[in-house]
C-alpha positions in Angstrom: -15.1 11.7 24.0 -13.1 10.4 21.6 -15.0 7.6 19.3 -13.8 4.6 19.3 -14.3 0.9 18.8 -14.9 -2.6 19.6 -12.3 -4.9 18.1 -15.4 -7.0 15.6 -15.7 -3.7 14.0 -12.2 -2.3 13.9 -11.5 -5.9 12.4 -15.0 -6.4 10.1 -13.7 -2.7 8.8 -10.7 -3.8 7.9 -11.7 -6.8 5.9 -14.4 -5.4 4.7 -11.6 -2.5 2.9 -8.9 -5.0 1.9 -10.8 -7.7 0.4 -11.7 -4.5 -2.2 -8.3 -4.9 -3.6 -9.5 -8.4 -5.1 -7.4 -11.9 -5.9 -4.1 -10.1 -8.0 -4.0 -6.5 -6.8 -1.1 -3.8 -6.8 1.4 -1.9 -4.2 2.0 1.3 -6.7 4.5 3.7 -5.5 3.9 7.1 -6.8 5.8 10.3 -7.6 2.8 12.7 -6.6 -1.3 12.4 -7.5 -4.2 12.0 -4.6 -6.7 9.0 -4.8 -9.2 11.0 -6.9 -5.7 12.2 -9.6 -3.0 9.9 -9.0 0.0 10.0 -9.9 3.0 8.3 -12.6 3.8 4.9 -11.7 7.6 4.8 -11.1 7.6 0.8 -9.5 4.4 -1.9 -9.2 5.1 -4.6 -6.6 2.4 -7.6 -7.9 0.7 -8.6 -4.4 -0.1 -12.1 -3.1 -3.9 -13.9 -4.7 -4.6 -13.0 -1.0 -3.9 -9.5 -0.7 -4.0 -9.9 3.5 -5.1 -12.1 6.6 -7.9 -12.0 7.8 -7.0 -8.3 10.4 -6.1 -9.1 14.5 -7.2 -6.3 16.6 -8.2 -4.6 13.8 -4.5 -4.6 11.8 -4.2 -6.5 8.4 -1.2 -7.9 7.2 0.1 -8.5 4.0 1.1 -12.2 2.4 4.0 -12.3 0.0 4.7 -9.3 -1.6 6.5 -10.0 -5.3 9.0 -7.1 -6.0 9.2 -5.2 -9.2 12.4 -5.9 -10.4 12.9 -3.9 -13.2 11.3 -0.3 -12.0 10.2 2.2 -14.6 11.9 4.7 -12.1 12.1 8.5 -12.5 13.6 11.3 -11.4 12.0 13.1 -8.5 11.6 11.2 -5.2 8.0 9.1 -4.3 5.7 10.7 -3.3 2.8 8.6 -2.4 2.2 4.5 -2.8 -1.5 3.4 -3.4 -2.9 -0.3 -3.6 -5.0 -1.3 -6.6 -7.2 -3.3 -8.1 -5.0 -6.1 -10.8 -7.5 -3.8 -13.3 -5.8 -0.3 -11.2 -9.0 1.0 -9.2 -7.5 2.4 -6.2 -8.4 1.1 -3.2 -6.0 3.3 -0.7 -3.5 6.2 -1.0 -1.5 7.1 1.0 2.0 8.9 2.3 5.3 7.2 1.5 8.5 9.5 3.1 11.7 7.8 5.0 10.8 8.3 8.1 8.2 8.1 10.4 5.3 8.0 7.6 2.4 6.0 6.0 4.7 3.7 3.7 8.7 4.5 5.3 10.9 3.7 2.6 14.8 3.0 3.3 17.1 3.2 0.9 16.0 6.5 0.1 12.9 8.0 -2.1 14.3 8.0 -5.6 13.5 5.0 -7.6 15.3 4.5 -11.0 14.7 2.8 -14.7 15.3 -0.3 -13.5 16.1 -0.8 -9.7 14.3 -3.9 -7.8 11.8 -2.2 -5.1 11.0 -4.3 -2.5 8.5 -4.4 0.6 9.4 -6.5 3.3 6.4 -6.1 5.3 2.6 -3.8 5.1 0.5 -3.6 7.6 -2.7 -1.8 7.3 -5.2 -0.6 10.4 -8.8 0.5 9.2 -10.2 2.2 12.6 -8.6 3.6 15.2 -9.4 2.1 18.9 
C-alpha cells in the first residue's frame, strides 16, 4: 500500500516548508552541488516578501519573482536550483534541465555574465497525495 496524505496534511507540510524561506528569500541557479554543499551561484532571483501563497490541495504557488538582470553567469550549464533564505540558508534544493525536471529552463542551460534570468511561474509540493 502506498503512503497517502490528506489534503490538510499536504497543505500543512507544504506551508511549513515554504515558511522556512522567510521574508525576502531567493531562487538561485547553480552549476553543481547538493543541499549540504551547494555549488556556485550563477543567477539570483529575489522572491517576494511573502515568497509563496498558502497551499491549496498540497501545492503552493510562488508570488512574484524578480528577474536577475545582471547574472554572474558561467560557461558551464546550470544543474540545480535552490530556494533559500535572505541569509543564504538553503531550504529547497532541486534539479534543473531543459525539460522533465524539477525546474525547466526554456532558453538553454548556460547563463552567461550579464544575462537576464526570469522565472515566470514556480510551484512547490511537499508530499504526494
